[in-house]
DSSP file (Angstrom, degrees, kcal/mol; ACC not computed):
  #  RESIDUE AA STRUCTURE BP1 BP2  ACC     N-H-->O    O-->H-N    N-H-->O    O-->H-N    TCO  KAPPA ALPHA  PHI   PSI    X-CA   Y-CA   Z-CA
    1    1 A M              0   0    0      0, 0.0     2,-0.5     0, 0.0     0, 0.0   0.000 360.0 360.0 360.0 132.0    0.0    0.0    0.0
    2    2 A T        -     0   0    0      2,-0.0     2,-0.4     0, 0.0    58,-0.1  -0.823 360.0-170.9 -97.3 130.0    1.4    3.4   -1.0
    3    3 A T        -     0   0    0     -2,-0.5     2,-0.4    56,-0.1    56,-0.1  -0.969  19.5-130.7-122.3 137.9    0.8    6.2    1.4
    4    4 A E        -     0   0    0     -2,-0.4     2,-0.6     1,-0.0    -2,-0.0  -0.710  23.1-127.1 -85.1 133.6    1.5    9.8    0.7
    5    5 A V        +     0   0    0     -2,-0.4     2,-0.3    80,-0.1    80,-0.0  -0.711  41.9 162.2 -81.4 120.2    3.5   11.6    3.4
    6    6 A T        -     0   0    0     -2,-0.6     2,-0.5     0, 0.0    78,-0.1  -0.887  39.9-107.0-131.8 164.0    1.7   14.7    4.5
    7    7 A Q        -     0   0    0     -2,-0.3     2,-0.4    77,-0.1    70,-0.0  -0.799  30.9-124.4 -93.1 134.1    1.8   17.0    7.5
    8    8 A L        -     0   0    0     -2,-0.5     2,-0.2    69,-0.2    73,-0.1  -0.643  33.8-159.5 -74.5 127.6   -1.0   16.8   10.0
    9    9 A T     >  -     0   0    0     -2,-0.4     4,-2.4     1,-0.1     5,-0.2  -0.554  32.0-107.6-105.8 170.5   -2.5   20.3   10.3
   10   10 A Y  H  > S+     0   0    0      2,-0.2     4,-2.4     1,-0.2     5,-0.2   0.856 121.1  56.7 -64.9 -32.8   -4.6   22.0   13.0
   11   11 A D  H  > S+     0   0    0      2,-0.2     4,-1.9     1,-0.2    -1,-0.2   0.928 109.9  43.2 -62.2 -45.3   -7.5   21.8   10.6
   12   12 A E  H  > S+     0   0    0      2,-0.2     4,-2.5     1,-0.2    -2,-0.2   0.871 112.4  53.5 -69.7 -36.2   -7.1   18.0   10.3
   13   13 A L  H  X S+     0   0    0     -4,-2.4     4,-2.3     2,-0.2    -2,-0.2   0.917 108.4  49.8 -63.6 -42.2   -6.6   17.6   14.0
   14   14 A A  H  X S+     0   0    0     -4,-2.4     4,-2.0     2,-0.2    11,-0.2   0.912 111.5  49.4 -63.3 -41.1   -9.8   19.5   14.7
   15   15 A A  H  X S+     0   0    0     -4,-1.9     4,-2.7     1,-0.2    -2,-0.2   0.901 111.1  49.1 -64.2 -40.7  -11.6   17.2   12.2
   16   16 A L  H  X S+     0   0    0     -4,-2.5     4,-3.1     2,-0.2     5,-0.4   0.870 108.4  53.5 -66.0 -36.9  -10.2   14.1   13.8
   17   17 A M  H  X S+     0   0    0     -4,-2.3     6,-2.0     2,-0.2     4,-1.6   0.900 112.7  44.7 -61.8 -41.8  -11.3   15.3   17.2
   18   18 A K  H  X S+     0   0    0     -4,-2.0     4,-1.1     4,-0.3    -2,-0.2   0.935 120.1  39.5 -68.1 -47.9  -14.8   15.8   15.9
   19   19 A K  H  < S+     0   0    0     -4,-2.7    -2,-0.2     1,-0.2    -3,-0.2   0.931 125.1  34.7 -69.3 -47.0  -14.9   12.5   14.1
   20   20 A G  H  < S+     0   0    0     -4,-3.1    -3,-0.2    -5,-0.2    -2,-0.2   0.748 136.2  14.9 -85.7 -24.5  -13.1   10.3   16.6
   21   21 A A  H  < S-     0   0    0     -4,-1.6    -3,-0.2    -5,-0.4    -2,-0.2   0.409  93.5-116.8-133.0   0.3  -14.2   11.8   19.9
   22   22 A G     <  +     0   0    0     -4,-1.1     2,-0.6    -5,-0.3    -4,-0.3   0.730  66.8 141.8  68.4  21.4  -17.2   14.0   19.2
   23   23 A V        -     0   0    0     -6,-2.0     2,-0.6    -7,-0.1    -1,-0.2  -0.865  39.2-154.6-101.5 120.4  -15.3   17.1   20.3
   24   24 A T        +     0   0    0     -2,-0.6     2,-0.3    -3,-0.1    -9,-0.1  -0.835  26.3 155.0 -96.3 120.8  -15.9   20.2   18.3
   25   25 A V        -     0   0    0     -2,-0.6    -7,-0.1   -11,-0.2    -8,-0.1  -0.997  43.5-113.5-143.1 141.6  -13.1   22.8   18.4
   26   26 A E    >>  -     0   0    0     -2,-0.3     4,-2.0     1,-0.1     3,-0.6  -0.566  21.5-133.6 -73.2 134.6  -12.1   25.5   15.9
   27   27 A P  H 3> S+     0   0    0      0, 0.0     4,-2.4     0, 0.0     5,-0.2   0.871 108.5  56.5 -55.9 -36.7   -8.7   24.9   14.3
   28   28 A S  H 3> S+     0   0    0      1,-0.2     4,-2.5     2,-0.2     5,-0.2   0.847 105.2  51.4 -64.7 -32.4   -7.8   28.5   15.0
   29   29 A D  H <> S+     0   0    0     -3,-0.6     4,-1.7     2,-0.2    -1,-0.2   0.901 109.5  49.5 -68.7 -41.8   -8.5   27.8   18.7
   30   30 A L  H  < S+     0   0    0     -4,-2.0    -2,-0.2     1,-0.2     6,-0.2   0.912 114.7  45.4 -60.4 -42.7   -6.2   24.8   18.6
   31   31 A E  H >< S+     0   0    0     -4,-2.4     3,-1.1     1,-0.2    -2,-0.2   0.906 112.7  48.2 -70.3 -42.6   -3.5   26.8   16.9
   32   32 A S  H 3< S+     0   0    0     -4,-2.5    -1,-0.2     1,-0.3    -2,-0.2   0.776 123.4  34.2 -71.9 -24.8   -3.7   29.8   19.2
   33   33 A R  T >< S+     0   0    0     -4,-1.7     3,-1.9    -5,-0.2    -1,-0.3  -0.282  76.4 144.9-120.5  47.2   -3.7   27.6   22.3
   34   34 A A  T <  S+     0   0    0     -3,-1.1    40,-2.8     1,-0.3    41,-0.4   0.725  71.9  48.3 -60.4 -25.7   -1.3   24.9   21.0
   35   35 A D  T 3  S+     0   0    0     38,-0.2    -1,-0.3    -3,-0.2     3,-0.1   0.398  86.0 109.8 -98.9   3.9    0.3   24.3   24.3
   36   36 A A  S <  S-     0   0    0     -3,-1.9    38,-0.2    -6,-0.2     5,-0.1  -0.479  81.8 -95.6 -73.0 147.1   -2.9   24.0   26.3
   37   37 A P    >   -     0   0    0      0, 0.0     3,-1.6     0, 0.0     4,-0.5  -0.317  26.4-120.9 -62.2 146.6   -3.7   20.6   27.6
   38   38 A F  G > >S+     0   0    0     33,-2.2     5,-2.1     1,-0.3     3,-1.5   0.827 112.4  67.7 -57.0 -30.4   -6.1   18.5   25.4
   39   39 A A  G > 5S+     0   0    0     32,-0.3     3,-1.2     1,-0.3    -1,-0.3   0.822  89.2  63.5 -60.8 -30.2   -8.4   18.3   28.4
   40   40 A D  G < 5S+     0   0    0     -3,-1.6    -1,-0.3     1,-0.3    -2,-0.2   0.747 105.3  46.4 -64.3 -22.2   -9.0   22.1   28.0
   41   41 A F  G < 5S-     0   0    0     -3,-1.5    -1,-0.3    -4,-0.5    -2,-0.2   0.434 125.0-103.8 -96.7  -2.6  -10.6   21.3   24.6
   42   42 A G  T < 5S+     0   0    0     -3,-1.2     2,-0.6    -4,-0.4    -3,-0.2   0.605  77.7 134.7  89.7  13.1  -12.7   18.4   26.1
   43   43 A L      < -     0   0    0     -5,-2.1    -1,-0.3    -6,-0.1    -2,-0.2  -0.858  34.8-166.1 -99.9 123.7  -10.5   15.6   24.7
   44   44 A D     >  -     0   0    0     -2,-0.6     4,-2.1    -3,-0.1     5,-0.2  -0.438  39.4 -93.4 -98.6 177.5   -9.6   12.8   27.0
   45   45 A S  H  > S+     0   0    0      1,-0.2     4,-2.2     2,-0.2     5,-0.1   0.835 124.3  54.4 -62.9 -33.7   -7.0   10.1   26.7
   46   46 A L  H  > S+     0   0    0      2,-0.2     4,-1.9     1,-0.2    -1,-0.2   0.905 108.1  49.5 -65.5 -41.3   -9.4    7.7   25.1
   47   47 A G  H  > S+     0   0    0      1,-0.2     4,-1.7     2,-0.2    -2,-0.2   0.897 110.7  50.0 -63.1 -40.4  -10.4   10.2   22.5
   48   48 A L  H  X S+     0   0    0     -4,-2.1     4,-2.4     1,-0.2    -2,-0.2   0.881 106.5  55.2 -65.4 -37.9   -6.7   10.8   21.7
   49   49 A L  H  X S+     0   0    0     -4,-2.2     4,-2.4     1,-0.2    -1,-0.2   0.897 106.1  52.2 -61.5 -40.3   -6.2    7.1   21.4
   50   50 A G  H  X S+     0   0    0     -4,-1.9     4,-2.2     2,-0.2    -1,-0.2   0.883 108.9  50.1 -61.6 -38.5   -9.0    7.0   18.8
   51   51 A I  H  X S+     0   0    0     -4,-1.7     4,-2.4     2,-0.2    -2,-0.2   0.905 109.1  51.4 -66.4 -42.3   -7.3    9.7   16.9
   52   52 A V  H  X S+     0   0    0     -4,-2.4     4,-2.3     1,-0.2    -2,-0.2   0.921 110.4  49.6 -59.8 -44.5   -4.0    7.8   17.0
   53   53 A G  H  X S+     0   0    0     -4,-2.4     4,-2.3     2,-0.2    -2,-0.2   0.897 109.6  50.9 -62.1 -41.8   -5.7    4.7   15.6
   54   54 A E  H  X S+     0   0    0     -4,-2.2     4,-2.6     1,-0.2    -1,-0.2   0.924 111.7  47.5 -62.7 -44.2   -7.3    6.7   12.8
   55   55 A L  H  X S+     0   0    0     -4,-2.4     4,-2.4     2,-0.2     6,-0.3   0.879 110.3  52.0 -66.2 -36.9   -4.0    8.1   11.8
   56   56 A E  H  X>S+     0   0    0     -4,-2.3     4,-1.2     2,-0.2     5,-1.0   0.919 113.0  44.9 -65.9 -41.6   -2.3    4.8   11.9
   57   57 A N  H  <5S+     0   0    0     -4,-2.3    -2,-0.2     2,-0.2    -1,-0.2   0.913 113.9  50.3 -63.4 -43.3   -5.0    3.3    9.6
   58   58 A R  H  <5S+     0   0    0     -4,-2.6    -2,-0.2     1,-0.2    -1,-0.2   0.890 120.6  32.9 -62.8 -42.3   -4.9    6.3    7.3
   59   59 A H  H  <5S-     0   0    0     -4,-2.4    -1,-0.2     2,-0.2    -2,-0.2   0.477 101.1-126.9 -99.9  -3.8   -1.1    6.2    6.9
   60   60 A G  T  <5S+     0   0    0     -4,-1.2     2,-0.3     1,-0.2    -3,-0.2   0.787  75.9  90.6  67.1  26.8   -0.5    2.5    7.2
   61   61 A R  S   <S-     0   0    0     -5,-1.0     2,-0.2    -6,-0.3    -2,-0.2  -0.995  77.6-104.5-151.7 153.7    2.1    2.7    9.9
   62   62 A A        -     0   0    0     -2,-0.3     3,-0.1    -3,-0.1    -9,-0.1  -0.545  29.1-138.4 -78.7 141.7    2.3    2.7   13.6
   63   63 A L        -     0   0    0     -2,-0.2     5,-0.1     1,-0.1    17,-0.1  -0.636  39.6 -82.4 -89.9 158.5    2.9    5.9   15.5
   64   64 A P    >   -     0   0    0      0, 0.0     3,-2.0     0, 0.0     4,-0.4  -0.230  38.2-116.2 -56.7 149.6    5.2    6.0   18.5
   65   65 A T  G >  S+     0   0    0      1,-0.3     3,-0.6     2,-0.2     4,-0.2   0.741 113.5  68.9 -61.0 -21.3    3.6    4.8   21.7
   66   66 A D  G >  S+     0   0    0      1,-0.2     3,-1.9     2,-0.2     4,-0.5   0.736  79.1  81.7 -66.2 -22.1    4.2    8.3   23.1
   67   67 A A  G X  S+     0   0    0     -3,-2.0     3,-1.1     1,-0.3    -1,-0.2   0.873  89.8  49.0 -56.1 -42.2    1.6    9.7   20.6
   68   68 A E  G <  S+     0   0    0     -3,-0.6    -1,-0.3    -4,-0.4    -2,-0.2   0.573 109.1  54.6 -78.2  -6.5   -1.3    8.7   22.9
   69   69 A R  G <  S+     0   0    0     -3,-1.9    -1,-0.2    -4,-0.2    -2,-0.2   0.386  75.8 125.8-103.5   2.1    0.4   10.4   25.9
   70   70 A C    <   -     0   0    0     -3,-1.1   -32,-0.1    -4,-0.5   -22,-0.1  -0.365  46.3-159.2 -60.3 138.7    0.9   13.8   24.2
   71   71 A K        +     0   0    0    -34,-0.1   -33,-2.2     1,-0.1   -32,-0.3   0.622  65.2  34.0 -98.1 -15.5   -0.6   16.5   26.4
   72   72 A S  S  > S-     0   0    0    -35,-0.2     4,-2.3   -34,-0.1     5,-0.2  -0.936  78.6-112.3-140.6 159.9   -1.1   19.3   23.9
   73   73 A P  H  > S+     0   0    0      0, 0.0     4,-2.9     0, 0.0     5,-0.3   0.914 117.3  51.6 -58.0 -43.0   -2.0   19.8   20.3
   74   74 A R  H  > S+     0   0    0    -40,-2.8     4,-2.8     1,-0.2     5,-0.2   0.949 110.6  47.2 -62.8 -46.7    1.5   21.2   19.5
   75   75 A A  H  > S+     0   0    0    -41,-0.4     4,-2.1     1,-0.2    -1,-0.2   0.906 114.5  48.0 -60.4 -41.5    3.2   18.1   21.1
   76   76 A F  H  X S+     0   0    0     -4,-2.3     4,-2.9     2,-0.2     5,-0.2   0.939 113.5  45.7 -65.6 -47.7    0.9   15.8   19.2
   77   77 A L  H  X S+     0   0    0     -4,-2.9     4,-3.0     1,-0.2     5,-0.3   0.907 112.6  51.2 -63.2 -42.2    1.4   17.5   15.9
   78   78 A D  H  X S+     0   0    0     -4,-2.8     4,-1.9    -5,-0.3    -1,-0.2   0.918 114.3  43.4 -61.4 -42.8    5.2   17.7   16.4
   79   79 A L  H  X S+     0   0    0     -4,-2.1     4,-2.1    -5,-0.2    -2,-0.2   0.952 117.6  44.4 -66.3 -51.0    5.4   13.9   17.2
   80   80 A V  H  X S+     0   0    0     -4,-2.9     4,-2.6     1,-0.2     5,-0.2   0.943 116.2  45.8 -60.5 -50.3    3.0   12.8   14.4
   81   81 A N  H  X S+     0   0    0     -4,-3.0     4,-2.2    -5,-0.2    -1,-0.2   0.860 110.9  53.2 -66.2 -34.6    4.6   15.0   11.7
   82   82 A G  H  X S+     0   0    0     -4,-1.9     4,-2.2    -5,-0.3     6,-0.4   0.903 111.5  47.0 -63.2 -39.9    8.1   14.0   12.8
   83   83 A T  H  X>S+     0   0    0     -4,-2.1     4,-2.1     2,-0.2     5,-0.5   0.910 112.9  47.4 -67.6 -43.4    7.1   10.4   12.4
   84   84 A L  H  <5S+     0   0    0     -4,-2.6    -2,-0.2     1,-0.2    -1,-0.2   0.863 114.1  48.5 -66.5 -35.2    5.4   10.9    9.0
   85   85 A T  H  <5S+     0   0    0     -4,-2.2    -2,-0.2    -5,-0.2    -1,-0.2   0.908 121.2  32.9 -71.9 -42.7    8.4   12.9    7.7
   86   86 A T  H  <5S-     0   0    0     -4,-2.2    -2,-0.2    -5,-0.2    -1,-0.2   0.685  97.8-131.3 -88.5 -17.0   11.1   10.4    8.8
   87   87 A G  T  <5       0   0    0     -4,-2.1    -3,-0.2    -5,-0.2    -4,-0.1   0.637 360.0 360.0  76.6  11.8    9.1    7.3    8.4
   88   88 A A      <       0   0    0     -5,-0.5    -4,-0.1    -6,-0.4    -5,-0.1   0.481 360.0 360.0 -72.9 360.0   10.1    6.1   11.9
């Protein structure tokens, strides 16, 4: 299976939060408060785990186990995008 390497954006993260956890948040709010804990946006660890699973399915590769323990949008995007870029 061929997967295109792309960068996960705040827009896509907001869409994944809505789809995977039923949490509605504006992408601009995620970006402006990128270091705020996910809990401030209403996303719990189970919701984040669902997002990790969706991304793994979408890209056909496992994300690091640290992904589900990321505490903020910025930390999550940095980890995911670093993984997608390096293929690690």
